[in-house]
Residue frames as qw, qx, qy, qz and C-alpha x, y, z in Angstrom:
[[0.639, 0.439, -0.274, 0.570, 13.25, -95.74, 99.63],
 [0.511, -0.741, -0.281, 0.333, 14.71, -94.64, 102.83],
 [0.086, 0.980, -0.180, -0.030, 16.70, -91.29, 103.07],
 [0.515, -0.541, 0.609, 0.267, 19.91, -93.35, 103.71],
 [0.649, 0.282, 0.611, 0.354, 19.31, -95.29, 100.24],
 [0.378, 0.897, 0.217, 0.071, 18.56, -91.98, 98.57],
 [0.280, -0.869, 0.357, 0.196, 21.98, -90.64, 99.79],
 [0.587, -0.268, 0.703, 0.299, 23.66, -93.60, 98.52],
 [0.608, 0.552, 0.531, 0.211, 21.79, -93.66, 95.10],
 [0.172, 0.985, 0.025, 0.022, 23.12, -89.97, 94.77],
 [0.733, 0.350, -0.248, 0.527, 26.66, -90.93, 95.42],
 [0.273, -0.866, 0.154, -0.389, 26.65, -88.82, 98.62],
 [0.440, 0.340, -0.651, 0.518, 29.63, -89.37, 100.89],
 [0.682, -0.649, -0.093, -0.323, 28.49, -90.46, 104.43],
 [0.178, 0.565, -0.705, 0.390, 31.53, -90.44, 106.81],
 [0.817, -0.334, -0.470, -0.036, 31.63, -93.39, 109.27],
 [0.635, -0.389, -0.242, 0.623, 34.38, -91.89, 111.39],
 [0.074, -0.946, -0.047, 0.312, 35.30, -88.30, 112.30],
 [0.684, 0.634, -0.085, 0.351, 37.73, -86.93, 109.64],
 [0.663, -0.278, -0.134, 0.682, 41.23, -85.95, 110.84],
 [0.036, -0.889, -0.085, 0.449, 41.84, -82.27, 111.40],
 [0.258, -0.547, 0.511, 0.611, 44.74, -82.58, 108.92],
 [0.011, 0.054, -0.800, -0.598, 43.03, -84.21, 106.00],
 [0.532, 0.431, 0.487, -0.542, 39.36, -83.34, 105.42],
 [0.437, 0.206, 0.755, 0.443, 38.27, -85.03, 102.06],
 [0.206, 0.116, -0.299, -0.924, 36.78, -83.14, 99.30],
 [0.382, 0.199, 0.859, -0.277, 33.47, -84.66, 100.18],
 [0.519, 0.656, 0.485, -0.254, 31.23, -83.01, 97.75],
 [0.650, 0.328, 0.397, 0.559, 33.72, -82.11, 95.11],
 [0.039, -0.950, -0.163, 0.265, 33.81, -78.35, 96.03],
 [0.345, -0.601, 0.444, 0.568, 37.52, -77.95, 95.06],
 [0.367, 0.118, 0.746, 0.543, 37.04, -79.55, 91.65],
 [0.194, 0.790, 0.572, 0.102, 33.89, -77.68, 90.96],
 [0.178, -0.898, 0.030, 0.401, 35.62, -74.33, 91.92],
 [0.346, -0.390, 0.605, 0.602, 38.63, -75.01, 89.58],
 [0.329, 0.385, 0.754, 0.419, 36.31, -76.06, 86.74],
 [0.109, 0.885, 0.443, -0.098, 34.08, -73.03, 87.10],
 [0.234, -0.797, 0.203, 0.519, 37.02, -70.72, 87.27],
 [0.401, -0.177, 0.689, 0.578, 38.55, -72.43, 84.15],
 [0.284, 0.637, 0.682, 0.223, 35.26, -71.98, 82.30],
 [0.126, -0.924, -0.191, 0.307, 35.33, -68.34, 83.29],
 [0.311, -0.583, 0.490, 0.569, 38.97, -67.82, 81.98],
 [0.420, 0.173, 0.759, 0.466, 38.23, -69.71, 78.69],
 [0.249, 0.790, 0.551, 0.100, 35.19, -67.59, 77.83],
 [0.118, -0.911, 0.082, 0.386, 37.14, -64.35, 78.58],
 [0.396, -0.485, 0.586, 0.515, 40.13, -65.65, 76.53],
 [0.358, 0.299, 0.778, 0.421, 38.01, -66.60, 73.36],
 [0.018, -0.205, -0.285, -0.936, 36.52, -63.15, 73.12],
 [0.391, -0.594, -0.607, -0.354, 33.27, -63.79, 75.16],
 [0.214, 0.213, -0.462, 0.834, 34.25, -61.21, 77.73],
 [0.476, -0.287, 0.065, -0.829, 30.67, -60.36, 78.83],
 [0.885, -0.164, -0.369, -0.231, 29.71, -64.01, 79.19],
 [0.662, 0.111, -0.562, 0.484, 32.90, -64.64, 81.04],
 [0.042, -0.320, 0.325, -0.889, 32.19, -61.65, 83.34],
 [0.702, -0.292, -0.113, -0.639, 28.75, -63.02, 84.08],
 [0.855, 0.009, -0.509, 0.100, 30.26, -66.37, 84.90],
 [0.354, 0.223, -0.529, 0.738, 32.73, -64.69, 87.28],
 [0.373, -0.334, 0.253, -0.828, 29.83, -62.95, 89.14],
 [0.879, -0.214, -0.242, -0.351, 27.83, -66.18, 89.41],
 [0.738, 0.151, -0.522, 0.401, 31.12, -67.81, 90.63],
 [0.138, 0.311, -0.425, 0.839, 31.63, -65.12, 93.16],
 [0.606, -0.351, 0.050, -0.712, 28.17, -65.15, 94.53],
 [0.920, -0.063, -0.381, -0.058, 28.48, -69.01, 94.87],
 [0.538, 0.249, -0.512, 0.621, 31.74, -68.41, 96.78],
 [0.192, -0.379, 0.300, -0.854, 30.07, -65.86, 99.07],
 [0.806, -0.267, -0.126, -0.513, 27.38, -68.30, 99.96],
 [0.857, 0.038, -0.464, 0.223, 29.74, -71.15, 100.47],
 [0.279, 0.416, -0.453, 0.738, 31.79, -68.77, 102.73],
 [0.527, -0.380, 0.249, -0.719, 28.82, -68.30, 105.11],
 [0.938, -0.095, -0.214, -0.254, 28.01, -71.95, 104.97],
 [0.726, 0.214, -0.512, 0.405, 31.58, -73.01, 105.70],
 [0.034, 0.464, -0.425, 0.776, 31.95, -70.43, 108.58],
 [0.626, -0.303, 0.283, -0.661, 28.78, -71.84, 110.31],
 [0.850, 0.098, -0.477, -0.198, 29.47, -75.54, 109.63],
 [0.780, -0.570, 0.247, -0.077, 30.54, -77.85, 112.34],
 [0.914, 0.192, 0.050, 0.354, 33.20, -79.32, 109.83],
 [0.260, 0.865, -0.214, 0.371, 35.14, -76.07, 110.27],
 [0.599, -0.692, 0.368, -0.164, 36.38, -77.44, 113.64],
 [0.916, -0.046, 0.324, 0.233, 38.26, -80.31, 111.76],
 [0.584, 0.756, -0.132, 0.266, 40.39, -78.10, 109.38],
 [0.741, -0.121, -0.199, 0.630, 44.05, -77.98, 110.10],
 [0.100, -0.974, -0.095, -0.178, 44.49, -74.62, 112.09],
 [0.697, 0.119, -0.243, 0.664, 47.71, -72.99, 112.99],
 [0.293, -0.815, -0.153, 0.475, 48.84, -70.27, 115.44],
 [0.269, 0.950, -0.146, -0.067, 50.53, -67.33, 113.90],
 [0.292, -0.692, 0.649, 0.122, 53.90, -68.71, 114.91],
 [0.677, 0.059, 0.732, 0.054, 53.12, -72.11, 113.45],
 [0.591, 0.741, 0.307, -0.087, 51.82, -70.58, 110.27],
 [0.138, 0.904, -0.347, -0.207, 55.01, -68.67, 109.66],
 [0.347, -0.449, 0.808, 0.155, 56.91, -71.93, 109.45],
 [0.541, 0.268, 0.796, 0.040, 54.28, -73.95, 107.45],
 [0.494, 0.797, 0.252, -0.239, 52.70, -71.44, 104.96],
 [0.575, 0.050, 0.460, 0.675, 54.35, -70.89, 101.51],
 [0.062, 0.387, -0.146, -0.908, 54.47, -67.80, 99.42],
 [0.354, 0.000, -0.603, -0.715, 51.28, -67.56, 97.41],
 [0.144, -0.285, -0.941, 0.113, 49.07, -69.58, 99.77],
 [0.378, -0.496, -0.304, -0.720, 45.52, -68.69, 100.15],
 [0.183, -0.044, -0.767, 0.613, 44.89, -68.26, 103.87],
 [0.429, -0.582, -0.345, -0.599, 41.82, -67.84, 105.97],
 [0.004, -0.020, 0.717, -0.697, 40.63, -67.29, 109.57],
 [0.235, -0.555, -0.785, -0.145, 37.16, -67.94, 110.97],
 [0.109, -0.185, 0.245, -0.945, 35.10, -65.10, 112.29],
 [0.475, 0.090, 0.620, -0.617, 31.63, -65.35, 113.98],
 [0.709, 0.414, 0.510, -0.256, 29.60, -66.03, 110.79],
 [0.599, 0.776, -0.186, -0.059, 32.08, -65.58, 107.93],
 [0.813, -0.209, 0.186, 0.510, 35.62, -66.51, 106.99],
 [0.095, 0.935, -0.185, -0.287, 38.16, -63.83, 106.18],
 [0.891, 0.197, 0.224, 0.343, 40.73, -64.64, 103.32],
 [0.007, 0.929, -0.283, -0.239, 44.01, -63.33, 102.06],
 [0.878, 0.396, -0.196, 0.182, 47.14, -64.23, 100.22],
 [0.683, -0.636, 0.196, 0.301, 50.37, -64.92, 102.24],
 [0.320, 0.893, -0.313, -0.046, 53.56, -63.25, 100.87],
 [0.896, 0.150, -0.317, 0.271, 55.92, -65.79, 102.34],
 [0.399, 0.323, -0.394, 0.763, 57.50, -63.26, 104.62],
 [0.196, -0.354, -0.642, 0.651, 54.91, -62.83, 107.41],
 [0.203, 0.310, 0.039, -0.928, 52.62, -60.51, 105.56],
 [0.314, 0.446, 0.838, -0.017, 49.02, -61.00, 104.05],
 [0.115, -0.043, -0.352, -0.928, 47.40, -59.20, 101.20],
 [0.006, 0.444, 0.871, -0.208, 43.72, -58.75, 102.14],
 [0.179, -0.593, -0.279, -0.734, 40.54, -56.73, 101.70],
 [0.419, -0.385, -0.611, 0.551, 40.33, -54.97, 104.87],
 [0.035, -0.650, -0.321, 0.688, 37.90, -52.16, 105.67],
 [0.548, 0.761, 0.277, -0.210, 36.87, -51.83, 102.07],
 [0.443, 0.809, -0.373, -0.101, 40.32, -51.71, 100.41],
 [0.956, 0.072, -0.152, 0.239, 43.08, -54.08, 99.64],
 [0.123, -0.884, 0.401, -0.208, 46.09, -53.68, 101.88],
 [0.721, 0.169, -0.609, 0.284, 49.02, -55.73, 103.21],
 [0.512, -0.705, 0.277, -0.405, 49.03, -56.44, 106.98],
 [0.046, -0.398, 0.887, -0.228, 51.13, -58.70, 109.34],
 [0.487, -0.141, -0.848, -0.152, 50.04, -62.28, 109.71],
 [0.146, -0.310, -0.725, 0.597, 49.07, -61.27, 113.36],
 [0.280, 0.263, 0.108, -0.917, 46.92, -58.50, 112.34],
 [0.511, 0.049, -0.598, -0.616, 45.25, -60.70, 109.68],
 [0.395, -0.123, -0.900, 0.137, 44.67, -63.45, 112.24],
 [0.331, -0.502, 0.063, -0.796, 43.36, -61.06, 114.86],
 [0.417, -0.343, 0.675, -0.503, 43.62, -63.69, 117.56],
 [0.911, 0.197, 0.099, -0.350, 42.13, -66.45, 115.42],
 [0.602, -0.257, 0.673, 0.346, 43.94, -69.54, 114.27],
 [0.373, 0.591, -0.414, -0.583, 44.84, -69.53, 110.52],
 [0.756, 0.087, 0.646, 0.059, 44.20, -72.26, 107.95],
 [0.086, -0.286, 0.669, 0.681, 45.30, -72.88, 104.40],
 [0.740, 0.422, 0.232, -0.471, 42.62, -73.02, 101.70],
 [0.420, -0.247, 0.791, 0.370, 43.73, -76.02, 99.50],
 [0.704, 0.639, 0.276, -0.140, 43.30, -75.91, 95.75],
 [0.663, 0.020, 0.347, 0.663, 45.67, -75.94, 92.87],
 [0.072, 0.814, 0.035, -0.576, 46.69, -72.62, 91.47],
 [0.721, 0.623, 0.233, 0.195, 47.14, -71.69, 87.73],
 [0.255, 0.898, -0.215, 0.286, 49.98, -69.29, 88.56],
 [0.638, 0.166, -0.527, 0.537, 53.48, -69.47, 90.17],
 [0.480, -0.622, -0.466, 0.407, 53.90, -68.42, 93.78],
 [0.275, -0.264, 0.069, 0.922, 55.67, -65.24, 92.50],
 [0.102, -0.332, -0.526, -0.776, 52.79, -64.47, 90.04],
 [0.395, -0.664, -0.635, -0.009, 50.20, -64.95, 92.87],
 [0.424, -0.571, -0.281, 0.644, 51.98, -62.43, 94.96],
 [0.183, -0.043, 0.292, 0.938, 52.51, -60.08, 92.12],
 [0.221, -0.515, -0.618, -0.551, 48.77, -60.16, 91.32],
 [0.413, -0.721, -0.517, 0.205, 47.88, -59.52, 94.84],
 [0.390, -0.404, -0.012, 0.828, 50.39, -56.53, 94.87],
 [0.127, 0.193, 0.472, 0.851, 48.92, -55.18, 91.71],
 [0.309, -0.661, -0.574, -0.372, 45.53, -54.58, 93.31],
 [0.423, -0.330, -0.493, 0.685, 47.03, -53.01, 96.40],
 [0.039, 0.283, 0.221, -0.933, 44.90, -49.96, 97.67],
 [0.218, -0.309, -0.713, -0.591, 41.91, -51.02, 95.36],
 [0.240, 0.129, 0.559, -0.783, 38.74, -49.82, 97.00],
 [0.526, 0.071, -0.467, -0.707, 36.14, -51.82, 95.05],
 [0.093, 0.009, 0.929, -0.358, 34.85, -54.02, 97.91],
 [0.656, -0.103, -0.225, -0.713, 31.48, -55.72, 97.55],
 [0.531, -0.318, 0.694, -0.367, 30.32, -58.38, 99.97],
 [0.815, 0.242, 0.432, -0.299, 28.63, -60.39, 97.37],
 [0.815, 0.569, 0.079, 0.083, 30.57, -60.09, 94.14],
 [0.547, 0.614, -0.317, 0.472, 34.07, -58.72, 95.02],
 [0.600, -0.771, 0.112, -0.180, 35.12, -59.63, 98.66],
 [0.308, -0.701, 0.642, 0.018, 38.34, -60.87, 100.41],
 [0.727, -0.025, 0.685, 0.045, 37.80, -64.58, 99.23],
 [0.689, 0.685, 0.234, 0.020, 37.18, -63.46, 95.67],
 [0.076, 0.915, -0.396, -0.007, 40.33, -61.42, 95.78],
 [0.421, -0.515, 0.744, 0.063, 42.42, -64.37, 96.97],
 [0.776, 0.290, 0.559, 0.035, 40.84, -66.80, 94.45],
 [0.517, 0.856, 0.000, -0.021, 41.50, -64.26, 91.62],
 [0.122, -0.823, 0.549, 0.086, 45.13, -64.04, 92.64],
 [0.459, -0.292, 0.837, 0.059, 45.51, -67.84, 92.19],
 [0.488, 0.319, 0.802, 0.133, 42.91, -68.69, 89.45],
 [0.318, 0.797, 0.265, -0.440, 41.61, -65.51, 87.91],
 [0.681, 0.630, 0.247, 0.280, 42.13, -64.41, 84.39],
 [0.528, -0.206, 0.088, 0.819, 45.33, -62.51, 83.38],
 [0.140, 0.891, 0.229, -0.367, 44.96, -58.90, 82.79],
 [0.704, 0.509, 0.172, 0.464, 46.30, -57.30, 79.62]]
């Protein structure tokens, strides 16, 4: 069996053309897996299995961290729809999960709809201008369905303002943004 046949037998998507910058397909089902694993995490916590739910959250966060490095160093990052700060101010919506590429990682935050981004920066959650968030890089929107409304997402981001519990592996800027859109409700 050739390597090509092996890929096809596993249902692997092999692009025959370069994808459009505006519409990268969910080639490997990453979006669907992320939403499903976060739903499992929420369900476990909601049915009283808090410790197991927390363990699943840590596993999800570690997976997100590894995916972040993989994505930041992948050639496919050049095909994402990227926006200048001025363009982003017209396109982004309140509650959007936004990102920028740095050298070997991606930086993430939550857009408030008025030119500001909630982000983990220098070890604490703060709100910075879109310009400061971008720091000279183009901005992209991270696409996935949220379980909260745009107002709830921004309220959740605001509720953690000034938190200083950063951990590169289990509580980083991407985990914060995902929590704002998909995480469990706090009592």
